[in-house]
C-alpha positions in Angstrom: 83.3 122.6 24.1 84.8 119.2 24.4 83.3 116.8 26.9 85.2 116.1 30.1 87.4 113.0 30.0 86.7 110.1 32.4 90.2 110.5 33.8 89.5 114.2 34.7 86.3 113.1 36.5 88.2 110.5 38.4 90.9 112.9 39.5 88.3 115.4 40.7 86.6 112.6 42.6 89.8 111.6 44.3 90.6 115.2 45.2 87.1 115.6 46.8 87.6 112.4 48.7 91.0 113.5 50.0 89.7 116.9 51.0 86.7 115.2 52.8 89.1 112.8 54.6 91.4 115.6 55.6 88.6 117.7 57.0 87.2 114.7 58.9 90.6 114.0 60.4 91.1 117.6 61.4 87.7 117.8 63.0 88.3 114.5 64.8 91.6 115.7 66.1 90.0 119.0 67.2 87.2 117.2 69.0 89.7 114.9 70.7 91.8 117.9 71.7 88.8 119.5 73.3 87.9 116.2 75.0 91.5 116.0 76.4 91.4 119.5 77.8 88.2 118.7 79.6 89.6 115.4 80.8 92.8 117.0 82.0 90.9 119.7 83.8 88.8 117.1 85.7 91.8 115.0 86.5 93.7 118.1 87.7 90.8 119.0 90.0 90.7 115.4 91.4 94.5 115.4 91.9 94.8 118.8 93.6 95.7 118.9 97.3 97.4 121.5 99.5 99.4 119.2 101.8 101.8 121.9 102.9 99.4 124.6 104.0 102.0 127.2 103.2 101.7 130.2 100.9 105.3 129.7 99.6 108.7 128.3 100.4 110.9 129.9 103.1 113.4 130.5 100.2 110.9 132.8 98.4 110.0 136.4 99.0 106.9 136.3 96.8 104.7 133.8 95.1 105.9 132.3 91.8 104.0 131.3 88.7 105.1 128.5 86.3 104.4 130.6 83.1 106.4 133.6 84.3 109.0 132.5 86.8 111.7 130.0 87.3 110.3 127.3 89.5 111.0 123.9 91.0 108.9 120.7 91.3 109.6 117.8 93.6 108.5 114.4 92.3 107.9 112.0 95.1 107.4 108.3 94.3 106.1 106.6 97.4 106.7 103.0 98.3 103.0 102.1 98.5 100.2 100.5 96.5 96.6 99.5 96.9 97.7 96.0 97.8 100.1 97.2 100.5 97.7 100.0 101.8 100.3 101.1 104.4 99.7 103.8 106.9 101.5 107.1 106.4 104.1 106.4 109.1 105.0 103.1 107.4 105.3 104.7 103.9 108.7 105.7 102.5 109.6 107.9 99.6 111.1 105.4 97.2 112.2 108.0 94.6 112.9 111.7 95.0 113.7 113.8 91.9 113.8 117.6 92.1 113.2 119.4 88.8 114.3 123.1 88.5 112.9 124.9 85.4 114.3 128.0 83.9 111.6 129.9 82.1 113.7 132.0 79.7 116.0 129.1 78.7 113.2 126.5 78.7 115.7 124.2 80.4 115.3 121.6 83.1 117.7 120.2 85.7 116.8 116.9 87.3 118.4 116.1 90.6 118.0 112.6 91.9 118.2 112.3 95.7 119.3 108.8 96.9 116.7 107.4 99.3 119.3 106.6 101.9 120.9 110.1 101.9 121.9 111.0 105.5 120.5 114.5 106.1 118.6 116.6 108.7 114.9 116.0 108.8 113.2 119.0 110.4 110.0 117.2 111.6 112.2 114.6 113.3 114.6 117.0 114.8 117.6 114.9 113.9 119.5 113.4 110.9 118.3 110.2 109.3 117.7 108.7 105.8 115.7 111.1 103.7 113.4 108.3 102.8 112.0 108.3 106.3 110.9 111.9 106.2 107.6 111.0 104.5 106.5 109.0 107.5 106.4 112.0 109.8 104.0 114.3 108.0 103.8 113.1 104.4 104.8 115.3 101.5 105.4 118.4 103.7 108.1 116.6 105.7 109.8 115.4 102.6 109.6 118.9 101.0 111.1 120.6 104.1 113.9 118.0 104.2 114.8 118.5 100.5 114.8 122.3 101.0 117.1 121.8 104.1 119.4 119.6 102.0 119.7 121.7 98.8 119.0 125.2 100.0 116.6 126.0 97.2 112.8 126.4 97.2 110.5 123.5 96.5 107.6 125.4 94.9 105.4 122.5 93.9 105.3 118.8 94.4 103.8 115.8 92.6 103.3 112.5 94.6 102.6 109.2 92.8 102.4 105.6 93.9 103.4 102.4 92.2 100.0 102.0 90.3 100.3 105.4 88.7 103.8 104.7 87.4 102.8 101.3 86.0 99.6 102.5 84.4 101.3 105.6 82.7 103.9 103.5 81.1 101.3 100.9 79.9 99.1 103.7 78.6 101.9 104.9 76.4 102.4 101.4 75.0 105.7 100.9 76.9 108.9 102.9 76.9 112.2 102.2 75.2 115.2 102.0 77.6 118.7 100.5 77.7 118.6 97.9 80.5 122.2 98.0 81.9 122.3 94.3 83.0 120.4 91.1 83.3 118.2 91.3 86.4 115.6 89.2 88.3 113.6 91.5 90.6 110.4 91.5 92.7 107.3 93.1 91.3 105.0 95.8 92.7 103.3 93.2 95.0 106.7 92.1 96.4 106.6 88.7 94.6 110.3 87.6 94.4 111.8 87.2 90.9 108.6 88.0 89.2 110.3 90.4 86.7 113.2 89.0 84.6 115.0 91.3 82.2 117.9 90.9 79.9 120.6 93.5 79.2 120.1 95.8 76.2 117.8 98.3 74.5 114.2 97.1 74.6 110.6 98.3 75.2 109.5 97.7 78.8 105.9 97.6 80.1 104.9 99.4 83.3 105.7 96.5 85.7 109.1 96.0 84.1 110.0 99.7 84.1 109.1 99.9 87.8 111.3 96.9 88.6 114.2 98.5 86.8 113.6 101.8 88.6 113.4 100.2 92.0 116.1 97.5 92.0 118.8 98.1 94.6 120.8 94.9 94.5 122.9 95.3 91.3 124.6 98.6 91.9 124.3 101.6 94.3 122.0 104.4 95.1 123.7 106.8 92.6 123.2 104.4 89.7 119.7 103.8 90.9 119.1 107.5 90.6 120.5 107.6 87.1 118.2 104.7 86.1 115.2 106.6 87.5 116.3 109.7 85.5 116.7 107.6 82.4 113.2 106.2 82.8 111.7 109.6 83.5 113.3 110.9 80.3 112.0 107.9 78.3 108.5 108.6 79.6 108.9 112.3 78.6 110.2 111.3 75.1 107.2 109.1 74.6 104.7 111.7 75.8 106.2 114.4 73.5 106.2 112.1 70.5 103.5 112.8 67.8 102.5 109.1 67.8 101.4 109.3 71.5 98.8 112.1 70.9 95.9 109.6 70.7 97.2 107.9 73.9 96.9 110.9 76.1 93.4 110.0 77.3 94.6 106.7 78.7 97.6 108.5 80.3 95.3 111.0 82.0 93.1 108.1 83.3 96.3 106.4 84.6 97.4 109.2 86.8 94.1 110.7 87.9 93.5 108.1 90.7 97.1 107.7 91.8 98.5 111.2 91.8 98.3 114.2 94.2 99.8 117.6 93.6 99.5 121.2 94.6 99.8 122.2 90.9 96.5 123.6 89.6 95.1 123.0 86.1 96.4 126.3 84.9 99.8 125.6 86.3 100.0 122.3 84.4 98.9 123.9 81.2 101.8 126.4 81.5 104.3 123.5 81.3 103.3 123.0 77.7 105.6 125.9 76.9 108.6 123.7 77.8 107.7 121.1 75.3 106.1 122.9 72.5 109.3 122.9 70.4 110.2 119.3 71.3 112.0 118.0 74.4 113.5 120.8 76.5 117.2 120.9 77.4 117.5 118.5 80.3 120.6 118.0 82.5 120.7 115.1 85.0 122.5 115.7 88.3 123.4 113.1 90.9 124.5 113.7 94.5 128.0 112.3 94.8 128.9 110.5 98.0 130.0 107.2 99.6 128.6 104.2 101.3 128.7 104.4 105.1 128.2 101.4 107.5 130.1 102.8 110.4 127.1 102.8 112.7 125.9 99.4 111.6 123.1 101.0 109.5 123.6 101.8 105.8 123.6 105.5 104.8 124.6 107.4 101.7 126.9 110.1 103.0 127.2 113.1 100.7 130.4 114.6 99.4 130.1 118.1 100.9 132.2 119.8 98.2 130.1 118.2 95.5 126.9 119.1 97.4 127.9 122.7 97.6 128.5 122.8 93.8 125.1 121.3 93.3 123.4 123.9 95.5 125.1 126.7 93.6 124.1 125.1 90.2 120.5 124.9 91.3 120.5 128.4 92.8 121.9 129.8 89.5 119.4 127.9 87.4 116.6 129.4 89.5 118.3 132.7 89.4 118.1 133.1 93.2 120.1 135.8 94.9 121.1 136.5 98.5 117.8 138.3 99.2 115.8 135.2 98.5 117.6 133.0 101.1 116.1 132.6 104.6 116.9 135.4 107.0 117.6 133.0 109.7 119.9 130.0 109.8 118.4 126.6 109.4 118.7 124.3 112.4 121.4 122.2 110.9 123.5 125.3 110.0 123.1 126.6 113.5 124.2 123.2 114.9 127.3 123.2 112.6 128.1 126.8 113.7 127.9 125.8 117.3 130.2 122.8 116.8 132.7 125.0 114.9 132.9 127.4 117.8 133.4 124.8 120.5 
């Protein structure tokens, strides 16, 4: 038998080293994955709250589950921070995005609701800017106002403040967006002209992304909603990218202290189904309307025909039928019927 050549021994050594490195990496990823699951579970427990106190929406006949049913989630970005530390009645909803999720299609529709939308606020008993709804009874007032406006159930909500937004983007190492124009905007602490951006595709940190999402002086509420949808998609892209896996721990830390939701840990895990094959099919929807200063106060008045089309689109996406609609008229519908009969 001929002796083994030095080159054969070297190849065998290299193979052994590669196998050892691969096994070590796989073990490290597995350990990190277990660590993340525990971390998410703890964060979910800390973030959980039942602000509405209701079993289900008035637009539902039975409870829904994210893994089995078509559901909706309302994202509420509140105009508050630790520095501001405002009371609830002084806090506004700075961003409202309703997501409807179709379980079979694994598709998502994102509806951005302009903060100055003129609509009926149940807890107030009259029409006003939807941003003011939060000041009456927090998330529950905002949820009821959105349901009143769009005539679809809000099954769950997620409420985040400025700090959460900034820290999530920073934890991801920034997000890539196409800044539509040069801008000079205040920061999260209301320092004027603290954030300066130039037009074009670039990577923004958390403070810059927040300034782009919040600015209201360069266009209108509809374009503002489109920017917020663009930024939300950029965050989703980054979260779903393979390169972000090792950043998840920092992302979880970022939201744990600044987010409240009525989604449980198991509910959150079920959403992984929408992203397991990459980014789901997402459609962005805006609420068409026009600027109104007829009363001396600025409102975003909705185009009623376009609003009706949006309601139908969302109802179809959630596969609602006539039986799931409230048995009784809403207060605003009753008022309209009375006016029509006079």
